[in-house]
C-alpha positions, 0 to 999 in steps of 0.5 A: 376497730382492731380491738372489736375486731379481736373480740369479734373473732373469739365470741364467733361474731362477724368481722366489724367492718364500718363503711364510708357513709357510717363513720370517719374510720370507715373513710380512712380504712377504705382510703387506704385499702383501695388508694396506693398512698406514697406518703403518710396518709392524712384522713380529710373530712373533705374526703367524706362523702357523707360528711353532714352525716358524720357527726358525734353529735349523732354518733350514739344514733348511727352506731348505736346497732353495732354497739349493741350487736358487739356488746359494747352498749345494754339493750337498756342504754339502746333503748335510750337512744331509741327513745332519743331518736324518736323523739328528734324525729317527731320534733322535726316533723312538729316543726315541718307541720306547725305554720306560724303567723307573721304577727307572731314571729316577725319582730323576732326575724327583724331583731335578728336581722333577717327579713319578715315573713308575709304569710304563715310559714312552716317552722321549719321553713325559718329554722332554715334560716342561718341567723335563726335558731328552734330557740328564737321562734319557741316563744312565736310557736306558743301562741298558736298551739298546745305547746305544753303537749309536746315533751320534745320541746323540752329537752334541749339536746332534742332541739339542737338535733332537730335543728341541725338536721332541718338546717341540713334538709336538701332543696328537695325536701329529703333529710339528708341525715340518713340514719343505717337501719340500727333497729334490724342490725344483725352483723 
């Protein structure tokens, strides 16, 4: 943070400050500035209100706007990150809207030690089960639709991110992973 801010000052850019909801370093700095500490400070992940968001696997998507603004990544690298983000969003939408029949998935569910379904369910509802991952149900989905037409289904990193975000979705259907508006960041 100090190095980025030193360079930002020389370049005449705004100071770099990460909020608590953006990175663990933001939690650490906020705690050190706003709380009195009588002993050496220890950063516990439990102090972060947004700890489900603050993961190393989505740091590129969360922080890329800052990286571009401060010259730490190129516009070409940002485009790659944006394409990945869009693929993840498309795959989540796909799993939320694709239904799986009991006949195509119950053998997998039983083999994984979870209850079979009686009626067709969305793929995302099945993925929310702790025993089940996206790769477990992909074969069942191939039977129900044009699997080959969705390139994101062949990208292991996109599928992993989609699975994490689906599993962390709260009960009201709101995705808990809320990435900041990096497309419009101007400092």
